[in-house]
Each structure stands twice: as structure tokens, then as C-alpha cells.
PyMOL Python script that loads the backbone (N, CA, C, O; Angstrom):
from pymol import cmd

cmd.read_pdbstr("""\
ATOM      1  N   MET A   1     109.887  76.977  84.768  1.00  0.00           N
ATOM      2  CA  MET A   1     110.055  78.048  83.814  1.00  0.00           C
ATOM      3  C   MET A   1     111.051  77.601  82.747  1.00  0.00           C
ATOM      4  O   MET A   1     111.894  76.738  82.990  1.00  0.00           O
ATOM      5  N   ILE A   2     110.943  78.187  81.588  1.00  0.00           N
ATOM      6  CA  ILE A   2     111.839  77.888  80.478  1.00  0.00           C
ATOM      7  C   ILE A   2     113.238  78.405  80.832  1.00  0.00           C
ATOM      8  O   ILE A   2     113.381  79.563  81.224  1.00  0.00           O
ATOM      9  N   PRO A   3     114.277  77.561  80.698  1.00  0.00           N
ATOM     10  CA  PRO A   3     115.626  77.964  81.119  1.00  0.00           C
ATOM     11  C   PRO A   3     116.095  79.299  80.544  1.00  0.00           C
ATOM     12  O   PRO A   3     116.717  80.080  81.263  1.00  0.00           O
ATOM     13  N   ALA A   4     115.820  79.582  79.282  1.00  0.00           N
ATOM     14  CA  ALA A   4     116.276  80.838  78.680  1.00  0.00           C
ATOM     15  C   ALA A   4     115.623  82.050  79.339  1.00  0.00           C
ATOM     16  O   ALA A   4     116.213  83.130  79.365  1.00  0.00           O
ATOM     17  N   ILE A   5     114.431  81.887  79.863  1.00  0.00           N
ATOM     18  CA  ILE A   5     113.710  82.992  80.505  1.00  0.00           C
ATOM     19  C   ILE A   5     114.200  83.219  81.928  1.00  0.00           C
ATOM     20  O   ILE A   5     114.141  84.341  82.433  1.00  0.00           O
ATOM     21  N   GLU A   6     114.677  82.177  82.571  1.00  0.00           N
ATOM     22  CA  GLU A   6     115.109  82.285  83.968  1.00  0.00           C
ATOM     23  C   GLU A   6     116.193  83.336  84.174  1.00  0.00           C
ATOM     24  O   GLU A   6     116.301  83.907  85.259  1.00  0.00           O
ATOM     25  N   ASN A   7     116.995  83.599  83.146  1.00  0.00           N
ATOM     26  CA  ASN A   7     118.103  84.539  83.269  1.00  0.00           C
ATOM     27  C   ASN A   7     117.725  85.981  82.933  1.00  0.00           C
ATOM     28  O   ASN A   7     118.551  86.883  83.073  1.00  0.00           O
ATOM     29  N   LEU A   8     116.496  86.207  82.495  1.00  0.00           N
ATOM     30  CA  LEU A   8     116.067  87.560  82.150  1.00  0.00           C
ATOM     31  C   LEU A   8     115.666  88.332  83.399  1.00  0.00           C
ATOM     32  O   LEU A   8     115.155  87.743  84.351  1.00  0.00           O
ATOM     33  N   PRO A   9     115.892  89.654  83.408  1.00  0.00           N
ATOM     34  CA  PRO A   9     115.430  90.447  84.546  1.00  0.00           C
ATOM     35  C   PRO A   9     113.905  90.389  84.636  1.00  0.00           C
ATOM     36  O   PRO A   9     113.210  90.393  83.620  1.00  0.00           O
ATOM     37  N   ARG A  10     113.402  90.335  85.866  1.00  0.00           N
ATOM     38  CA  ARG A  10     111.954  90.224  86.071  1.00  0.00           C
ATOM     39  C   ARG A  10     111.589  90.897  87.390  1.00  0.00           C
ATOM     40  O   ARG A  10     112.283  90.742  88.395  1.00  0.00           O
ATOM     41  N   ILE A  11     110.495  91.641  87.370  1.00  0.00           N
ATOM     42  CA  ILE A  11     109.947  92.264  88.569  1.00  0.00           C
ATOM     43  C   ILE A  11     108.529  91.740  88.733  1.00  0.00           C
ATOM     44  O   ILE A  11     107.713  91.881  87.823  1.00  0.00           O
ATOM     45  N   SER A  12     108.225  91.146  89.863  1.00  0.00           N
ATOM     46  CA  SER A  12     106.880  90.612  90.082  1.00  0.00           C
ATOM     47  C   SER A  12     105.880  91.757  90.227  1.00  0.00           C
ATOM     48  O   SER A  12     106.079  92.665  91.034  1.00  0.00           O
ATOM     49  N   LEU A  13     104.810  91.709  89.445  1.00  0.00           N
ATOM     50  CA  LEU A  13     103.784  92.747  89.473  1.00  0.00           C
ATOM     51  C   LEU A  13     102.434  92.239  89.963  1.00  0.00           C
ATOM     52  O   LEU A  13     101.570  93.033  90.335  1.00  0.00           O
ATOM     53  N   GLY A  14     102.248  90.938  89.967  1.00  0.00           N
ATOM     54  CA  GLY A  14     100.938  90.394  90.307  1.00  0.00           C
ATOM     55  C   GLY A  14     100.922  89.668  91.630  1.00  0.00           C
ATOM     56  O   GLY A  14     101.926  89.598  92.338  1.00  0.00           O
ATOM     57  N   PHE A  15      99.772  89.134  91.944  1.00  0.00           N
ATOM     58  CA  PHE A  15      99.594  88.297  93.126  1.00  0.00           C
ATOM     59  C   PHE A  15      99.561  86.849  92.652  1.00  0.00           C
ATOM     60  O   PHE A  15      98.582  86.403  92.055  1.00  0.00           O
ATOM     61  N   TYR A  16     100.630  86.129  92.920  1.00  0.00           N
ATOM     62  CA  TYR A  16     100.769  84.759  92.416  1.00  0.00           C
ATOM     63  C   TYR A  16     100.928  83.775  93.556  1.00  0.00           C
ATOM     64  O   TYR A  16     101.347  84.159  94.648  1.00  0.00           O
ATOM     65  N   PRO A  17     100.607  82.535  93.327  1.00  0.00           N
ATOM     66  CA  PRO A  17     100.000  82.017  92.113  1.00  0.00           C
ATOM     67  C   PRO A  17      98.525  82.392  92.040  1.00  0.00           C
ATOM     68  O   PRO A  17      97.848  82.516  93.060  1.00  0.00           O
ATOM     69  N   THR A  18      98.045  82.570  90.818  1.00  0.00           N
ATOM     70  CA  THR A  18      96.621  82.827  90.637  1.00  0.00           C
ATOM     71  C   THR A  18      95.875  81.501  90.782  1.00  0.00           C
ATOM     72  O   THR A  18      96.429  80.439  90.498  1.00  0.00           O
ATOM     73  N   PRO A  19      94.619  81.566  91.225  1.00  0.00           N
ATOM     74  CA  PRO A  19      93.891  80.332  91.506  1.00  0.00           C
ATOM     75  C   PRO A  19      93.429  79.601  90.250  1.00  0.00           C
ATOM     76  O   PRO A  19      93.382  80.157  89.153  1.00  0.00           O
ATOM     77  N   LEU A  20      93.093  78.345  90.457  1.00  0.00           N
ATOM     78  CA  LEU A  20      92.428  77.538  89.439  1.00  0.00           C
ATOM     79  C   LEU A  20      90.966  77.421  89.837  1.00  0.00           C
ATOM     80  O   LEU A  20      90.646  77.192  91.003  1.00  0.00           O
ATOM     81  N   SER A  21      90.082  77.579  88.860  1.00  0.00           N
ATOM     82  CA  SER A  21      88.653  77.385  89.103  1.00  0.00           C
ATOM     83  C   SER A  21      88.193  76.190  88.293  1.00  0.00           C
ATOM     84  O   SER A  21      88.622  75.986  87.157  1.00  0.00           O
ATOM     85  N   GLU A  22      87.330  75.417  88.883  1.00  0.00           N
ATOM     86  CA  GLU A  22      86.818  74.249  88.179  1.00  0.00           C
ATOM     87  C   GLU A  22      85.689  74.670  87.245  1.00  0.00           C
ATOM     88  O   GLU A  22      84.764  75.371  87.655  1.00  0.00           O
ATOM     89  N   GLY A  23      85.770  74.242  85.996  1.00  0.00           N
ATOM     90  CA  GLY A  23      84.737  74.533  85.001  1.00  0.00           C
ATOM     91  C   GLY A  23      83.705  73.415  84.979  1.00  0.00           C
ATOM     92  O   GLY A  23      83.644  72.630  84.033  1.00  0.00           O
ATOM     93  N   ARG A  24      82.906  73.352  86.019  1.00  0.00           N
ATOM     94  CA  ARG A  24      81.940  72.248  86.150  1.00  0.00           C
ATOM     95  C   ARG A  24      80.922  72.220  85.020  1.00  0.00           C
ATOM     96  O   ARG A  24      80.630  71.156  84.474  1.00  0.00           O
ATOM     97  N   HIS A  25      80.377  73.381  84.662  1.00  0.00           N
ATOM     98  CA  HIS A  25      79.367  73.413  83.606  1.00  0.00           C
ATOM     99  C   HIS A  25      79.969  72.980  82.269  1.00  0.00           C
ATOM    100  O   HIS A  25      79.376  72.171  81.556  1.00  0.00           O
ATOM    101  N   LEU A  26      81.125  73.508  81.933  1.00  0.00           N
ATOM    102  CA  LEU A  26      81.789  73.133  80.684  1.00  0.00           C
ATOM    103  C   LEU A  26      82.125  71.650  80.686  1.00  0.00           C
ATOM    104  O   LEU A  26      81.976  70.976  79.667  1.00  0.00           O
ATOM    105  N   SER A  27      82.570  71.148  81.810  1.00  0.00           N
ATOM    106  CA  SER A  27      82.862  69.724  81.935  1.00  0.00           C
ATOM    107  C   SER A  27      81.620  68.886  81.664  1.00  0.00           C
ATOM    108  O   SER A  27      81.686  67.872  80.970  1.00  0.00           O
ATOM    109  N   ALA A  28      80.485  69.315  82.215  1.00  0.00           N
ATOM    110  CA  ALA A  28      79.231  68.582  82.004  1.00  0.00           C
ATOM    111  C   ALA A  28      78.819  68.614  80.537  1.00  0.00           C
ATOM    112  O   ALA A  28      78.371  67.602  79.997  1.00  0.00           O
ATOM    113  N   VAL A  29      78.967  69.761  79.894  1.00  0.00           N
ATOM    114  CA  VAL A  29      78.605  69.893  78.483  1.00  0.00           C
ATOM    115  C   VAL A  29      79.477  68.998  77.607  1.00  0.00           C
ATOM    116  O   VAL A  29      79.008  68.446  76.612  1.00  0.00           O
ATOM    117  N   LEU A  30      80.748  68.857  77.981  1.00  0.00           N
ATOM    118  CA  LEU A  30      81.678  68.056  77.185  1.00  0.00           C
ATOM    119  C   LEU A  30      81.689  66.581  77.561  1.00  0.00           C
ATOM    120  O   LEU A  30      82.439  65.793  76.984  1.00  0.00           O
ATOM    121  N   GLY A  31      80.874  66.216  78.510  1.00  0.00           N
ATOM    122  CA  GLY A  31      80.751  64.808  78.844  1.00  0.00           C
ATOM    123  C   GLY A  31      81.721  64.298  79.884  1.00  0.00           C
ATOM    124  O   GLY A  31      81.994  63.098  79.922  1.00  0.00           O
ATOM    125  N   GLY A  32      82.245  65.148  80.716  1.00  0.00           N
ATOM    126  CA  GLY A  32      82.952  64.627  81.861  1.00  0.00           C
ATOM    127  C   GLY A  32      84.413  64.897  82.094  1.00  0.00           C
ATOM    128  O   GLY A  32      84.871  64.631  83.205  1.00  0.00           O
ATOM    129  N   PRO A  33      85.211  65.411  81.134  1.00  0.00           N
ATOM    130  CA  PRO A  33      86.602  65.647  81.521  1.00  0.00           C
ATOM    131  C   PRO A  33      86.664  66.748  82.575  1.00  0.00           C
ATOM    132  O   PRO A  33      85.907  67.717  82.507  1.00  0.00           O
ATOM    133  N   ARG A  34      87.546  66.607  83.531  1.00  0.00           N
ATOM    134  CA  ARG A  34      87.722  67.649  84.542  1.00  0.00           C
ATOM    135  C   ARG A  34      88.448  68.821  83.886  1.00  0.00           C
ATOM    136  O   ARG A  34      89.505  68.648  83.278  1.00  0.00           O
ATOM    137  N   ILE A  35      87.882  69.992  84.013  1.00  0.00           N
ATOM    138  CA  ILE A  35      88.453  71.180  83.385  1.00  0.00           C
ATOM    139  C   ILE A  35      88.783  72.199  84.464  1.00  0.00           C
ATOM    140  O   ILE A  35      87.925  72.585  85.259  1.00  0.00           O
ATOM    141  N   LEU A  36      90.039  72.628  84.478  1.00  0.00           N
ATOM    142  CA  LEU A  36      90.484  73.663  85.408  1.00  0.00           C
ATOM    143  C   LEU A  36      90.851  74.901  84.605  1.00  0.00           C
ATOM    144  O   LEU A  36      91.511  74.811  83.570  1.00  0.00           O
ATOM    145  N   ILE A  37      90.420  76.050  85.089  1.00  0.00           N
ATOM    146  CA  ILE A  37      90.641  77.308  84.397  1.00  0.00           C
ATOM    147  C   ILE A  37      91.592  78.164  85.224  1.00  0.00           C
ATOM    148  O   ILE A  37      91.300  78.491  86.374  1.00  0.00           O
ATOM    149  N   LYS A  38      92.724  78.522  84.640  1.00  0.00           N
ATOM    150  CA  LYS A  38      93.711  79.363  85.322  1.00  0.00           C
ATOM    151  C   LYS A  38      93.191  80.791  85.352  1.00  0.00           C
ATOM    152  O   LYS A  38      92.923  81.367  84.298  1.00  0.00           O
ATOM    153  N   ARG A  39      93.043  81.371  86.525  1.00  0.00           N
ATOM    154  CA  ARG A  39      92.404  82.674  86.700  1.00  0.00           C
ATOM    155  C   ARG A  39      93.424  83.811  86.758  1.00  0.00           C
ATOM    156  O   ARG A  39      93.551  84.487  87.778  1.00  0.00           O
ATOM    157  N   ASP A  40      94.147  84.016  85.661  1.00  0.00           N
ATOM    158  CA  ASP A  40      95.102  85.120  85.625  1.00  0.00           C
ATOM    159  C   ASP A  40      94.410  86.479  85.620  1.00  0.00           C
ATOM    160  O   ASP A  40      95.059  87.508  85.806  1.00  0.00           O
ATOM    161  N   ASP A  41      93.087  86.485  85.407  1.00  0.00           N
ATOM    162  CA  ASP A  41      92.357  87.746  85.529  1.00  0.00           C
ATOM    163  C   ASP A  41      92.356  88.247  86.971  1.00  0.00           C
ATOM    164  O   ASP A  41      91.999  89.396  87.233  1.00  0.00           O
ATOM    165  N   LEU A  42      92.754  87.387  87.900  1.00  0.00           N
ATOM    166  CA  LEU A  42      92.814  87.753  89.314  1.00  0.00           C
ATOM    167  C   LEU A  42      94.238  88.054  89.780  1.00  0.00           C
ATOM    168  O   LEU A  42      94.522  88.034  90.977  1.00  0.00           O
ATOM    169  N   SER A  43      95.127  88.333  88.833  1.00  0.00           N
ATOM    170  CA  SER A  43      96.521  88.594  89.212  1.00  0.00           C
ATOM    171  C   SER A  43      96.688  89.906  89.975  1.00  0.00           C
ATOM    172  O   SER A  43      97.727  90.135  90.595  1.00  0.00           O
ATOM    173  N   GLY A  44      95.678  90.762  89.934  1.00  0.00           N
ATOM    174  CA  GLY A  44      95.695  91.944  90.778  1.00  0.00           C
ATOM    175  C   GLY A  44      96.153  93.231  90.134  1.00  0.00           C
ATOM    176  O   GLY A  44      96.081  94.280  90.774  1.00  0.00           O
ATOM    177  N   LEU A  45      96.614  93.205  88.914  1.00  0.00           N
ATOM    178  CA  LEU A  45      97.072  94.418  88.246  1.00  0.00           C
ATOM    179  C   LEU A  45      96.046  94.823  87.190  1.00  0.00           C
ATOM    180  O   LEU A  45      95.909  94.149  86.169  1.00  0.00           O
ATOM    181  N   ALA A  46      95.334  95.903  87.424  1.00  0.00           N
ATOM    182  CA  ALA A  46      94.295  96.383  86.504  1.00  0.00           C
ATOM    183  C   ALA A  46      93.347  95.235  86.169  1.00  0.00           C
ATOM    184  O   ALA A  46      92.597  94.782  87.033  1.00  0.00           O
ATOM    185  N   LEU A  47      93.374  94.767  84.938  1.00  0.00           N
ATOM    186  CA  LEU A  47      92.460  93.706  84.519  1.00  0.00           C
ATOM    187  C   LEU A  47      93.084  92.323  84.581  1.00  0.00           C
ATOM    188  O   LEU A  47      92.449  91.343  84.190  1.00  0.00           O
ATOM    189  N   GLY A  48      94.306  92.226  85.059  1.00  0.00           N
ATOM    190  CA  GLY A  48      94.964  90.922  85.160  1.00  0.00           C
ATOM    191  C   GLY A  48      95.318  90.360  83.796  1.00  0.00           C
ATOM    192  O   GLY A  48      95.405  91.094  82.811  1.00  0.00           O
ATOM    193  N   GLY A  49      95.520  89.060  83.748  1.00  0.00           N
ATOM    194  CA  GLY A  49      95.803  88.382  82.496  1.00  0.00           C
ATOM    195  C   GLY A  49      97.281  88.277  82.173  1.00  0.00           C
ATOM    196  O   GLY A  49      98.147  88.637  82.971  1.00  0.00           O
ATOM    197  N   ASN A  50      97.538  87.773  80.977  1.00  0.00           N
ATOM    198  CA  ASN A  50      98.916  87.503  80.584  1.00  0.00           C
ATOM    199  C   ASN A  50      99.724  88.774  80.346  1.00  0.00           C
ATOM    200  O   ASN A  50     100.954  88.731  80.348  1.00  0.00           O
ATOM    201  N   LYS A  51      99.054  89.895  80.143  1.00  0.00           N
ATOM    202  CA  LYS A  51      99.787  91.144  79.941  1.00  0.00           C
ATOM    203  C   LYS A  51     100.618  91.485  81.176  1.00  0.00           C
ATOM    204  O   LYS A  51     101.742  91.974  81.063  1.00  0.00           O
ATOM    205  N   CYS A  52     100.065  91.228  82.336  1.00  0.00           N
ATOM    206  CA  CYS A  52     100.772  91.492  83.590  1.00  0.00           C
ATOM    207  C   CYS A  52     102.089  90.719  83.621  1.00  0.00           C
ATOM    208  O   CYS A  52     103.126  91.266  83.996  1.00  0.00           O
ATOM    209  N   ARG A  53     102.046  89.463  83.232  1.00  0.00           N
ATOM    210  CA  ARG A  53     103.262  88.635  83.222  1.00  0.00           C
ATOM    211  C   ARG A  53     104.272  89.163  82.202  1.00  0.00           C
ATOM    212  O   ARG A  53     105.477  89.162  82.455  1.00  0.00           O
ATOM    213  N   CYS A  54     103.783  89.607  81.069  1.00  0.00           N
ATOM    214  CA  CYS A  54     104.656  90.166  80.029  1.00  0.00           C
ATOM    215  C   CYS A  54     105.352  91.431  80.529  1.00  0.00           C
ATOM    216  O   CYS A  54     106.550  91.612  80.311  1.00  0.00           O
ATOM    217  N   PHE A  55     104.601  92.298  81.196  1.00  0.00           N
ATOM    218  CA  PHE A  55     105.181  93.543  81.703  1.00  0.00           C
ATOM    219  C   PHE A  55     106.223  93.298  82.784  1.00  0.00           C
ATOM    220  O   PHE A  55     107.079  94.152  83.013  1.00  0.00           O
ATOM    221  N   GLU A  56     106.170  92.168  83.442  1.00  0.00           N
ATOM    222  CA  GLU A  56     107.190  91.857  84.454  1.00  0.00           C
ATOM    223  C   GLU A  56     108.582  91.822  83.829  1.00  0.00           C
ATOM    224  O   GLU A  56     109.561  92.212  84.464  1.00  0.00           O
ATOM    225  N   PHE A  57     108.666  91.360  82.598  1.00  0.00           N
ATOM    226  CA  PHE A  57     109.945  91.296  81.886  1.00  0.00           C
ATOM    227  C   PHE A  57     110.269  92.623  81.194  1.00  0.00           C
ATOM    228  O   PHE A  57     111.397  93.111  81.264  1.00  0.00           O
ATOM    229  N   ILE A  58     109.270  93.195  80.528  1.00  0.00           N
ATOM    230  CA  ILE A  58     109.493  94.447  79.794  1.00  0.00           C
ATOM    231  C   ILE A  58     109.940  95.561  80.740  1.00  0.00           C
ATOM    232  O   ILE A  58     110.915  96.261  80.467  1.00  0.00           O
ATOM    233  N   LEU A  59     109.224  95.721  81.850  1.00  0.00           N
ATOM    234  CA  LEU A  59     109.542  96.825  82.758  1.00  0.00           C
ATOM    235  C   LEU A  59     110.788  96.559  83.595  1.00  0.00           C
ATOM    236  O   LEU A  59     111.471  97.499  84.000  1.00  0.00           O
ATOM    237  N   ALA A  60     111.090  95.303  83.856  1.00  0.00           N
ATOM    238  CA  ALA A  60     112.347  94.992  84.549  1.00  0.00           C
ATOM    239  C   ALA A  60     113.529  95.417  83.686  1.00  0.00           C
ATOM    240  O   ALA A  60     114.500  95.980  84.190  1.00  0.00           O
ATOM    241  N   GLU A  61     113.445  95.148  82.402  1.00  0.00           N
ATOM    242  CA  GLU A  61     114.514  95.566  81.488  1.00  0.00           C
ATOM    243  C   GLU A  61     114.572  97.089  81.394  1.00  0.00           C
ATOM    244  O   GLU A  61     115.656  97.672  81.368  1.00  0.00           O
ATOM    245  N   ALA A  62     113.414  97.727  81.344  1.00  0.00           N
ATOM    246  CA  ALA A  62     113.381  99.193  81.286  1.00  0.00           C
ATOM    247  C   ALA A  62     114.024  99.800  82.534  1.00  0.00           C
ATOM    248  O   ALA A  62     114.811 100.741  82.433  1.00  0.00           O
ATOM    249  N   LYS A  63     113.688  99.261  83.710  1.00  0.00           N
ATOM    250  CA  LYS A  63     114.281  99.757  84.959  1.00  0.00           C
ATOM    251  C   LYS A  63     115.792  99.514  84.969  1.00  0.00           C
ATOM    252  O   LYS A  63     116.562 100.360  85.424  1.00  0.00           O
ATOM    253  N   LYS A  64     116.204  98.355  84.464  1.00  0.00           N
ATOM    254  CA  LYS A  64     117.631  98.020  84.400  1.00  0.00           C
ATOM    255  C   LYS A  64     118.389  99.045  83.562  1.00  0.00           C
ATOM    256  O   LYS A  64     119.542  99.368  83.848  1.00  0.00           O
ATOM    257  N   GLN A  65     117.724  99.551  82.522  1.00  0.00           N
ATOM    258  CA  GLN A  65     118.347 100.537  81.642  1.00  0.00           C
ATOM    259  C   GLN A  65     118.158 101.971  82.143  1.00  0.00           C
ATOM    260  O   GLN A  65     118.565 102.920  81.474  1.00  0.00           O
ATOM    261  N   GLY A  66     117.544 102.128  83.316  1.00  0.00           N
ATOM    262  CA  GLY A  66     117.414 103.451  83.917  1.00  0.00           C
ATOM    263  C   GLY A  66     116.171 104.236  83.543  1.00  0.00           C
ATOM    264  O   GLY A  66     116.093 105.432  83.826  1.00  0.00           O
ATOM    265  N   ALA A  67     115.209 103.600  82.922  1.00  0.00           N
ATOM    266  CA  ALA A  67     113.982 104.308  82.533  1.00  0.00           C
ATOM    267  C   ALA A  67     113.200 104.740  83.770  1.00  0.00           C
ATOM    268  O   ALA A  67     113.143 104.023  84.770  1.00  0.00           O
ATOM    269  N   ASP A  68     112.600 105.922  83.683  1.00  0.00           N
ATOM    270  CA  ASP A  68     111.750 106.388  84.779  1.00  0.00           C
ATOM    271  C   ASP A  68     110.324 106.664  84.307  1.00  0.00           C
ATOM    272  O   ASP A  68     109.496 107.167  85.067  1.00  0.00           O
ATOM    273  N   ALA A  69     110.043 106.330  83.038  1.00  0.00           N
ATOM    274  CA  ALA A  69     108.711 106.525  82.475  1.00  0.00           C
ATOM    275  C   ALA A  69     108.440 105.448  81.434  1.00  0.00           C
ATOM    276  O   ALA A  69     109.365 104.872  80.862  1.00  0.00           O
ATOM    277  N   VAL A  70     107.163 105.187  81.198  1.00  0.00           N
ATOM    278  CA  VAL A  70     106.757 104.242  80.154  1.00  0.00           C
ATOM    279  C   VAL A  70     105.724 104.923  79.264  1.00  0.00           C
ATOM    280  O   VAL A  70     104.889 105.693  79.737  1.00  0.00           O
ATOM    281  N   ILE A  71     105.793 104.631  77.982  1.00  0.00           N
ATOM    282  CA  ILE A  71     104.841 105.166  77.016  1.00  0.00           C
ATOM    283  C   ILE A  71     104.352 104.002  76.174  1.00  0.00           C
ATOM    284  O   ILE A  71     105.152 103.214  75.670  1.00  0.00           O
ATOM    285  N   GLY A  72     103.049 103.893  76.023  1.00  0.00           N
ATOM    286  CA  GLY A  72     102.473 102.846  75.193  1.00  0.00           C
ATOM    287  C   GLY A  72     101.449 103.442  74.248  1.00  0.00           C
ATOM    288  O   GLY A  72     100.795 104.433  74.572  1.00  0.00           O
ATOM    289  N   THR A  73     101.312 102.836  73.079  1.00  0.00           N
ATOM    290  CA  THR A  73     100.299 103.299  72.134  1.00  0.00           C
ATOM    291  C   THR A  73      99.461 102.122  71.684  1.00  0.00           C
ATOM    292  O   THR A  73      99.963 101.019  71.468  1.00  0.00           O
ATOM    293  N   ALA A  74      98.189 102.380  71.548  1.00  0.00           N
ATOM    294  CA  ALA A  74      97.241 101.373  71.058  1.00  0.00           C
ATOM    295  C   ALA A  74      95.903 102.081  70.877  1.00  0.00           C
ATOM    296  O   ALA A  74      95.824 103.306  70.968  1.00  0.00           O
ATOM    297  N   GLY A  75      94.866 101.315  70.626  1.00  0.00           N
ATOM    298  CA  GLY A  75      93.532 101.882  70.485  1.00  0.00           C
ATOM    299  C   GLY A  75      93.079 102.573  71.765  1.00  0.00           C
ATOM    300  O   GLY A  75      93.604 102.301  72.845  1.00  0.00           O
ATOM    301  N   SER A  76      92.110 103.462  71.641  1.00  0.00           N
ATOM    302  CA  SER A  76      91.672 104.273  72.782  1.00  0.00           C
ATOM    303  C   SER A  76      91.102 103.458  73.932  1.00  0.00           C
ATOM    304  O   SER A  76      91.126 103.919  75.073  1.00  0.00           O
ATOM    305  N   GLN A  77      90.597 102.279  73.671  1.00  0.00           N
ATOM    306  CA  GLN A  77      90.040 101.430  74.733  1.00  0.00           C
ATOM    307  C   GLN A  77      90.975 100.271  75.086  1.00  0.00           C
ATOM    308  O   GLN A  77      90.529  99.244  75.596  1.00  0.00           O
ATOM    309  N   SER A  78      92.248 100.436  74.819  1.00  0.00           N
ATOM    310  CA  SER A  78      93.218  99.353  74.961  1.00  0.00           C
ATOM    311  C   SER A  78      93.438  98.912  76.406  1.00  0.00           C
ATOM    312  O   SER A  78      93.775  99.722  77.269  1.00  0.00           O
ATOM    313  N   ASN A  79      93.244  97.631  76.656  1.00  0.00           N
ATOM    314  CA  ASN A  79      93.594  97.058  77.954  1.00  0.00           C
ATOM    315  C   ASN A  79      95.112  97.025  78.131  1.00  0.00           C
ATOM    316  O   ASN A  79      95.609  97.127  79.253  1.00  0.00           O
ATOM    317  N   TRP A  80      95.838  96.883  77.040  1.00  0.00           N
ATOM    318  CA  TRP A  80      97.300  96.840  77.102  1.00  0.00           C
ATOM    319  C   TRP A  80      97.828  98.139  77.690  1.00  0.00           C
ATOM    320  O   TRP A  80      98.670  98.122  78.588  1.00  0.00           O
ATOM    321  N   CYS A  81      97.335  99.266  77.182  1.00  0.00           N
ATOM    322  CA  CYS A  81      97.794 100.566  77.686  1.00  0.00           C
ATOM    323  C   CYS A  81      97.377 100.782  79.136  1.00  0.00           C
ATOM    324  O   CYS A  81      98.145 101.327  79.929  1.00  0.00           O
ATOM    325  N   LEU A  82      96.174 100.361  79.482  1.00  0.00           N
ATOM    326  CA  LEU A  82      95.705 100.494  80.865  1.00  0.00           C
ATOM    327  C   LEU A  82      96.613  99.724  81.813  1.00  0.00           C
ATOM    328  O   LEU A  82      97.003 100.228  82.866  1.00  0.00           O
ATOM    329  N   GLN A  83      96.942  98.505  81.430  1.00  0.00           N
ATOM    330  CA  GLN A  83      97.794  97.693  82.294  1.00  0.00           C
ATOM    331  C   GLN A  83      99.231  98.195  82.322  1.00  0.00           C
ATOM    332  O   GLN A  83      99.890  98.121  83.359  1.00  0.00           O
ATOM    333  N   LEU A  84      99.721  98.701  81.204  1.00  0.00           N
ATOM    334  CA  LEU A  84     101.068  99.277  81.186  1.00  0.00           C
ATOM    335  C   LEU A  84     101.139 100.463  82.148  1.00  0.00           C
ATOM    336  O   LEU A  84     102.102 100.601  82.902  1.00  0.00           O
ATOM    337  N   ALA A  85     100.123 101.308  82.116  1.00  0.00           N
ATOM    338  CA  ALA A  85     100.092 102.461  83.023  1.00  0.00           C
ATOM    339  C   ALA A  85     100.051 102.007  84.481  1.00  0.00           C
ATOM    340  O   ALA A  85     100.755 102.559  85.326  1.00  0.00           O
ATOM    341  N   ALA A  86      99.227 101.003  84.771  1.00  0.00           N
ATOM    342  CA  ALA A  86      99.130 100.493  86.148  1.00  0.00           C
ATOM    343  C   ALA A  86     100.459  99.888  86.603  1.00  0.00           C
ATOM    344  O   ALA A  86     100.893 100.111  87.733  1.00  0.00           O
ATOM    345  N   ALA A  87     101.096  99.126  85.723  1.00  0.00           N
ATOM    346  CA  ALA A  87     102.376  98.496  86.070  1.00  0.00           C
ATOM    347  C   ALA A  87     103.457  99.552  86.283  1.00  0.00           C
ATOM    348  O   ALA A  87     104.227  99.477  87.240  1.00  0.00           O
ATOM    349  N   GLY A  88     103.508 100.528  85.392  1.00  0.00           N
ATOM    350  CA  GLY A  88     104.487 101.596  85.537  1.00  0.00           C
ATOM    351  C   GLY A  88     104.298 102.364  86.839  1.00  0.00           C
ATOM    352  O   GLY A  88     105.265 102.661  87.540  1.00  0.00           O
ATOM    353  N   GLN A  89     103.053 102.683  87.156  1.00  0.00           N
ATOM    354  CA  GLN A  89     102.762 103.394  88.404  1.00  0.00           C
ATOM    355  C   GLN A  89     103.170 102.569  89.617  1.00  0.00           C
ATOM    356  O   GLN A  89     103.711 103.102  90.586  1.00  0.00           O
ATOM    357  N   LYS A  90     102.910 101.276  89.560  1.00  0.00           N
ATOM    358  CA  LYS A  90     103.271 100.400  90.678  1.00  0.00           C
ATOM    359  C   LYS A  90     104.776 100.414  90.930  1.00  0.00           C
ATOM    360  O   LYS A  90     105.227 100.256  92.065  1.00  0.00           O
ATOM    361  N   LEU A  91     105.543 100.604  89.867  1.00  0.00           N
ATOM    362  CA  LEU A  91     107.003 100.619  89.978  1.00  0.00           C
ATOM    363  C   LEU A  91     107.560 102.033  90.146  1.00  0.00           C
ATOM    364  O   LEU A  91     108.773 102.235  90.103  1.00  0.00           O
ATOM    365  N   GLY A  92     106.672 103.007  90.338  1.00  0.00           N
ATOM    366  CA  GLY A  92     107.120 104.376  90.544  1.00  0.00           C
ATOM    367  C   GLY A  92     107.546 105.089  89.276  1.00  0.00           C
ATOM    368  O   GLY A  92     108.278 106.077  89.325  1.00  0.00           O
ATOM    369  N   MET A  93     107.087 104.587  88.140  1.00  0.00           N
ATOM    370  CA  MET A  93     107.442 105.194  86.863  1.00  0.00           C
ATOM    371  C   MET A  93     106.304 106.095  86.392  1.00  0.00           C
ATOM    372  O   MET A  93     105.140 105.846  86.704  1.00  0.00           O
ATOM    373  N   LYS A  94     106.638 107.126  85.652  1.00  0.00           N
ATOM    374  CA  LYS A  94     105.611 107.940  85.007  1.00  0.00           C
ATOM    375  C   LYS A  94     105.021 107.106  83.882  1.00  0.00           C
ATOM    376  O   LYS A  94     105.738 106.406  83.167  1.00  0.00           O
ATOM    377  N   ALA A  95     103.721 107.188  83.738  1.00  0.00           N
ATOM    378  CA  ALA A  95     103.074 106.387  82.695  1.00  0.00           C
ATOM    379  C   ALA A  95     102.094 107.244  81.917  1.00  0.00           C
ATOM    380  O   ALA A  95     101.445 106.754  80.992  1.00  0.00           O
TER     381      ALA A  95
END
""", "prot")
cmd.dss("prot")
cmd.show_as("cartoon", "prot")
cmd.util.cbc("prot")
cmd.orient("prot")
């Protein structure tokens, strides 16, 4: 991890480490390099992905400051808001 990040508050929200999947078809199309795909979509929080990792820092800081609820705004079909709500609920926060 990046040294500056190591000192930030963090709450684990996902199931880590997420697996690597081999991209055999893509490798064949590209002529042979071995391609591994990091499956953060399997992190276990709503739709997974890098948002889950981001919320580990955002919500840890919010909890540190005494927050008991989270509010997010975005488009009506936003995955960001869905994951924020799931992360907040997992931590016992109103979302």
C-alpha cells in the first residue's frame, strides 16, 4: 500500500483478496500474453468494484467523526449511491 494511505482510518467492507481470473480468450485474440483480470466485482458489497475500496476510507473517517448516517446524491440509477447505502448499512449507519 502507498505509505501516505497506510495512516488513514479504514474499515474493511469487502471480502478480500478478490480473485484473479485468467482472460484466456482475450489472450488468444492478442496473440499470447497471459492476461489476469482482478475481480473486484466479487468483493461482496452490492455490485463490488473500486467504489467499495473507496468507501472503506470515506466511511471510516465519517465514523471517526461520529457520523451515524450517510447521504449520497447522484443519478437515479447510480451504482455509487447503491453501494454507499449498502456500506452504510453494513456499518450500522442510516443510509
